[in-house]
Biotite code that builds the C-alpha atoms (Angstrom):
import biotite.structure as struc

atoms = struc.array([
    struc.Atom([-165.891, -43.026, -124.259], chain_id="A", res_id=1, res_name="MET", atom_name="CA", element="C"),
    struc.Atom([-162.894, -41.721, -126.141], chain_id="A", res_id=2, res_name="THR", atom_name="CA", element="C"),
    struc.Atom([-159.275, -41.992, -125.129], chain_id="A", res_id=3, res_name="ASN", atom_name="CA", element="C"),
    struc.Atom([-159.216, -38.302, -124.100], chain_id="A", res_id=4, res_name="ALA", atom_name="CA", element="C"),
    struc.Atom([-162.447, -38.648, -122.064], chain_id="A", res_id=5, res_name="GLU", atom_name="CA", element="C"),
    struc.Atom([-161.016, -41.684, -120.295], chain_id="A", res_id=6, res_name="SER", atom_name="CA", element="C"),
    struc.Atom([-157.844, -39.812, -119.357], chain_id="A", res_id=7, res_name="LYS", atom_name="CA", element="C"),
    struc.Atom([-159.924, -37.051, -117.754], chain_id="A", res_id=8, res_name="SER", atom_name="CA", element="C"),
    struc.Atom([-161.618, -39.456, -115.299], chain_id="A", res_id=9, res_name="LEU", atom_name="CA", element="C"),
    struc.Atom([-160.737, -38.984, -111.647], chain_id="A", res_id=10, res_name="THR", atom_name="CA", element="C"),
    struc.Atom([-160.874, -41.229, -108.607], chain_id="A", res_id=11, res_name="LYS", atom_name="CA", element="C"),
    struc.Atom([-164.506, -41.559, -107.534], chain_id="A", res_id=12, res_name="GLY", atom_name="CA", element="C"),
    struc.Atom([-165.988, -40.925, -111.003], chain_id="A", res_id=13, res_name="SER", atom_name="CA", element="C"),
    struc.Atom([-169.004, -43.140, -111.674], chain_id="A", res_id=14, res_name="ARG", atom_name="CA", element="C"),
    struc.Atom([-169.148, -45.087, -114.947], chain_id="A", res_id=15, res_name="VAL", atom_name="CA", element="C"),
    struc.Atom([-171.445, -47.657, -116.541], chain_id="A", res_id=16, res_name="TYR", atom_name="CA", element="C"),
    struc.Atom([-171.090, -50.468, -119.096], chain_id="A", res_id=17, res_name="TRP", atom_name="CA", element="C"),
    struc.Atom([-172.713, -50.488, -122.556], chain_id="A", res_id=18, res_name="GLN", atom_name="CA", element="C"),
    struc.Atom([-175.336, -47.867, -121.773], chain_id="A", res_id=19, res_name="GLY", atom_name="CA", element="C"),
    struc.Atom([-176.829, -49.929, -118.943], chain_id="A", res_id=20, res_name="ASP", atom_name="CA", element="C"),
    struc.Atom([-177.245, -47.567, -116.003], chain_id="A", res_id=21, res_name="ALA", atom_name="CA", element="C"),
    struc.Atom([-177.851, -50.602, -113.747], chain_id="A", res_id=22, res_name="ALA", atom_name="CA", element="C"),
    struc.Atom([-174.319, -51.898, -114.495], chain_id="A", res_id=23, res_name="ASP", atom_name="CA", element="C"),
    struc.Atom([-172.252, -49.235, -112.705], chain_id="A", res_id=24, res_name="ARG", atom_name="CA", element="C"),
    struc.Atom([-168.883, -48.886, -111.089], chain_id="A", res_id=25, res_name="GLY", atom_name="CA", element="C"),
    struc.Atom([-166.470, -46.352, -109.637], chain_id="A", res_id=26, res_name="SER", atom_name="CA", element="C"),
    struc.Atom([-162.979, -45.339, -110.711], chain_id="A", res_id=27, res_name="ILE", atom_name="CA", element="C"),
    struc.Atom([-160.603, -46.332, -107.904], chain_id="A", res_id=28, res_name="THR", atom_name="CA", element="C"),
    struc.Atom([-157.252, -45.625, -109.562], chain_id="A", res_id=29, res_name="GLU", atom_name="CA", element="C"),
    struc.Atom([-155.939, -43.763, -112.596], chain_id="A", res_id=30, res_name="THR", atom_name="CA", element="C"),
    struc.Atom([-152.603, -43.919, -114.378], chain_id="A", res_id=31, res_name="SER", atom_name="CA", element="C"),
    struc.Atom([-151.111, -42.660, -117.615], chain_id="A", res_id=32, res_name="TRP", atom_name="CA", element="C"),
    struc.Atom([-152.272, -45.772, -119.501], chain_id="A", res_id=33, res_name="ASP", atom_name="CA", element="C"),
    struc.Atom([-155.358, -47.139, -117.699], chain_id="A", res_id=34, res_name="ALA", atom_name="CA", element="C"),
    struc.Atom([-158.008, -46.821, -115.017], chain_id="A", res_id=35, res_name="VAL", atom_name="CA", element="C"),
    struc.Atom([-159.125, -49.318, -112.400], chain_id="A", res_id=36, res_name="THR", atom_name="CA", element="C"),
    struc.Atom([-162.880, -49.755, -112.042], chain_id="A", res_id=37, res_name="ILE", atom_name="CA", element="C"),
    struc.Atom([-164.547, -51.335, -109.005], chain_id="A", res_id=38, res_name="ALA", atom_name="CA", element="C"),
    struc.Atom([-167.877, -52.522, -110.392], chain_id="A", res_id=39, res_name="TRP", atom_name="CA", element="C"),
    struc.Atom([-170.909, -52.543, -108.102], chain_id="A", res_id=40, res_name="ASP", atom_name="CA", element="C"),
    struc.Atom([-171.209, -56.325, -108.640], chain_id="A", res_id=41, res_name="ASN", atom_name="CA", element="C"),
    struc.Atom([-167.908, -56.841, -106.786], chain_id="A", res_id=42, res_name="GLY", atom_name="CA", element="C"),
    struc.Atom([-165.637, -57.289, -109.811], chain_id="A", res_id=43, res_name="GLN", atom_name="CA", element="C"),
    struc.Atom([-162.543, -55.119, -110.327], chain_id="A", res_id=44, res_name="VAL", atom_name="CA", element="C"),
    struc.Atom([-161.130, -54.371, -113.769], chain_id="A", res_id=45, res_name="ALA", atom_name="CA", element="C"),
    struc.Atom([-158.118, -52.477, -115.059], chain_id="A", res_id=46, res_name="ARG", atom_name="CA", element="C"),
    struc.Atom([-159.061, -50.983, -118.435], chain_id="A", res_id=47, res_name="VAL", atom_name="CA", element="C"),
    struc.Atom([-156.647, -49.239, -120.801], chain_id="A", res_id=48, res_name="HIS", atom_name="CA", element="C"),
    struc.Atom([-157.714, -45.791, -122.022], chain_id="A", res_id=49, res_name="HIS", atom_name="CA", element="C"),
    struc.Atom([-157.957, -47.020, -125.624], chain_id="A", res_id=50, res_name="GLY", atom_name="CA", element="C"),
    struc.Atom([-160.335, -49.838, -124.610], chain_id="A", res_id=51, res_name="ASP", atom_name="CA", element="C"),
    struc.Atom([-163.053, -47.686, -123.006], chain_id="A", res_id=52, res_name="MET", atom_name="CA", element="C"),
    struc.Atom([-165.431, -47.639, -126.017], chain_id="A", res_id=53, res_name="ARG", atom_name="CA", element="C"),
    struc.Atom([-168.136, -49.628, -124.180], chain_id="A", res_id=54, res_name="GLU", atom_name="CA", element="C"),
    struc.Atom([-167.904, -47.563, -120.989], chain_id="A", res_id=55, res_name="ILE", atom_name="CA", element="C"),
    struc.Atom([-169.756, -44.287, -120.390], chain_id="A", res_id=56, res_name="ARG", atom_name="CA", element="C"),
    struc.Atom([-169.404, -41.749, -117.615], chain_id="A", res_id=57, res_name="GLN", atom_name="CA", element="C"),
    struc.Atom([-172.483, -41.546, -115.429], chain_id="A", res_id=58, res_name="ALA", atom_name="CA", element="C"),
    struc.Atom([-174.089, -38.090, -115.355], chain_id="A", res_id=59, res_name="PRO", atom_name="CA", element="C"),
    struc.Atom([-173.400, -36.046, -112.247], chain_id="A", res_id=60, res_name="ALA", atom_name="CA", element="C"),
    struc.Atom([-176.209, -35.999, -109.708], chain_id="A", res_id=61, res_name="ARG", atom_name="CA", element="C"),
    struc.Atom([-177.812, -32.622, -109.160], chain_id="A", res_id=62, res_name="PRO", atom_name="CA", element="C"),
    struc.Atom([-177.154, -31.070, -105.779], chain_id="A", res_id=63, res_name="VAL", atom_name="CA", element="C"),
    struc.Atom([-180.289, -30.704, -103.656], chain_id="A", res_id=64, res_name="THR", atom_name="CA", element="C"),
    struc.Atom([-180.280, -27.963, -101.063], chain_id="A", res_id=65, res_name="VAL", atom_name="CA", element="C"),
])
């Protein structure tokens, strides 16, 4: 993801690592220079916006009525 895409992430956004949809996490905090990701495997990482090349935003789930 690009620097601009990273800055548009909001708390609760779902992301995944290196195109692997099984390796997901959620954005728990955002700031002007970085985001904090709580990965589903229990790890937590603070990643600077410029270092998000390997991270992709998960597609939004369709709403079922």
